[in-house]
N, C-alpha and C positions, 0 to 999 in steps of 0.2 A: 373244093378248089375242084381244079378241072384238068381233066387230061393234057390242053395244052401246057399249064402253068406247070406239071409232074413234066413233060418235056424238057420246057427252056431248065428247068433247075436239074436235073439229070444229064440234060448236056453241057450247062454252067460249070458244073462238075466232070466232065469228061467223058459222062458216060455215049453211049450209042443207043437211040434209041430203036425198036424194029418192030416193024407191024405182025411178021407170019413168026407161029410158034415155030415152025417149019426151022426154022435160025438158031445157032446154040445162042444159051442164054447162063449171064451169071446171074441174073435174078431177074423176078418175074412179081412183078405188084398187083394182087389181084382186090377185087373186093370182097362182103361175105357172102359166103354160101348159104344154103340151106342150114336152118340150124348153128350160123355161126361157123362153120364149116369151110376151108378153101373151096373154092367151086370144082367141081370132076376133072374138067380140061385141066386144071391146073395140079391136082392129084396126079392124072395122066401124063403129064409132062414134066412131072418130077420124078417117076417109075421109069420113063424113060432116059433121060436124064440128072442121076441122083447129085449130081454137082450144084444143079437151079436150086438156090436159095428163094423160097416163096415169101414174100414181106406182103402185110397185110398195108392198109393206108400210112397209118399212128406209124410201123413199123421202117415205112422207107422214110418220113418226113425226117426222125431220128436219122437216121441214116445221112441224111445229109444236112442235121442239123452239127456247128461246128465246134470243135472241140473248147474247155473256155482258153488255150492258149493259142488256139489260132482266131479265137474271139479277140484274144490281146495284141495279137501279132496288127489284127486291120484297125485297131483303136489309135487314133494319132496320139502321140506322146507328149508335146508339148501341148501346154493350157493357150486355149481360146483357138484351138484349131478344130473343132465343131461343124 
């Protein structure tokens, strides 16, 4: 997956993607830092803004994944409407 894909997924769910870490964030999606830990910049940002949830890529994907109920609502209910 690429940044453009993540941007599209987030905005489709009503999110706003910002470029600057100076902005107030709800979520921060990061790659792995050294030793599998979050990158230092993410740690510093989270210390400055404790409410920010730092997510790795798999956690971000799970966040966007529809629940069973959401998925069932989107499925056609009559036979042959696939």
